C-alpha positions as CSV (number, residue, x, y, z in Angstrom):
1,X,-22.9,-4.8,49.1
2,X,-26.1,-4.2,47.2
3,X,-28.8,-6.7,46.4
4,X,-28.0,-6.6,42.7
5,X,-24.4,-7.6,43.4
6,X,-25.5,-10.5,45.6
7,X,-27.9,-11.7,43.0
8,X,-25.2,-11.4,40.3
9,X,-22.8,-13.5,42.4
10,X,-25.4,-16.1,43.1
11,X,-26.4,-16.2,39.4
12,X,-22.8,-16.6,38.3
13,X,-22.2,-19.3,40.8
14,X,-25.3,-21.3,39.8
15,X,-24.5,-20.9,36.1
16,X,-20.9,-22.1,36.7
17,X,-22.1,-25.2,38.6
18,X,-24.7,-26.1,35.9
19,X,-22.2,-25.6,33.1
20,X,-19.6,-27.8,34.9
21,X,-22.1,-30.6,35.8
22,X,-24.0,-30.7,32.5
23,X,-21.6,-33.0,30.6
24,X,-21.4,-35.6,33.4
25,X,-25.1,-35.6,34.0
26,X,-26.0,-35.8,30.2
27,X,-23.6,-38.8,29.7
28,X,-24.9,-40.5,32.8
29,X,-28.5,-40.0,31.6
30,X,-27.7,-41.3,28.1
31,X,-25.9,-44.4,29.5
32,X,-28.9,-45.0,31.8
33,X,-31.3,-44.7,28.9
34,X,-29.4,-47.1,26.7
35,X,-29.1,-49.7,29.6
36,X,-32.8,-49.3,30.3
37,X,-33.7,-50.0,26.7
38,X,-31.4,-53.0,26.8
39,X,-33.0,-54.3,30.0
40,X,-36.5,-53.8,28.7
41,X,-35.7,-55.7,25.5
42,X,-33.9,-58.6,27.1
43,X,-36.0,-58.7,30.3
44,X,-32.8,-58.8,32.4
45,X,-33.5,-56.9,35.7
46,X,-30.1,-57.0,37.3
47,X,-29.3,-53.9,39.4
48,X,-25.6,-54.0,38.9
49,X,-26.1,-53.9,35.2
50,X,-27.3,-50.3,35.5
51,X,-24.9,-49.2,38.2
52,X,-21.5,-50.3,37.0
53,X,-21.7,-48.9,33.4
54,X,-23.0,-45.6,34.7
55,X,-20.2,-45.3,37.2
56,X,-17.6,-46.1,34.6
57,X,-19.2,-43.6,32.2
58,X,-19.3,-40.9,34.9
59,X,-15.6,-41.5,35.8
60,X,-14.6,-41.4,32.2
61,X,-16.5,-38.2,31.6
62,X,-14.9,-36.6,34.6
63,X,-11.5,-37.5,33.2
64,X,-12.4,-36.2,29.8
65,X,-14.2,-33.0,30.8
66,X,-12.2,-32.4,34.0
67,X,-9.8,-29.7,32.6
68,X,-12.8,-27.9,31.1
69,X,-14.7,-28.1,34.4
70,X,-11.6,-26.8,36.2
71,X,-11.4,-23.9,33.8
72,X,-15.0,-23.0,34.5
73,X,-14.4,-23.0,38.3
74,X,-11.1,-21.1,38.1
75,X,-12.8,-18.5,35.9
76,X,-15.5,-18.1,38.6
77,X,-12.9,-17.8,41.4
78,X,-11.0,-15.2,39.4
79,X,-14.2,-13.2,38.9
80,X,-14.9,-13.3,42.6
81,X,-11.4,-12.3,43.5
82,X,-11.4,-9.4,41.0
83,X,-14.7,-8.2,42.6
84,X,-13.1,-7.7,46.0
85,X,-11.7,-4.2,45.3
86,X,-15.1,-3.0,44.2
87,X,-16.6,-4.1,47.6
88,X,-14.1,-2.0,49.6
89,X,-15.2,1.7,49.4
């Protein structure tokens, strides 16, 4: 196993994780921003007001983007399994 192969595997893994996590993180960040603007404009500083909508948005985004995220990770696993014969020499 060469250093280039290890770096490629790590790079592919990190890219897969970032791609899979991006939709959930972006939706959570957008909901948090909207709620923060609402709290600043109404001066309501209730902690559950930020927590509950974000959790609902995260669960909804996982349900919506779940199949796509699974596709990303299955593709990564297939690439890793297809790489095994190249490692045995």
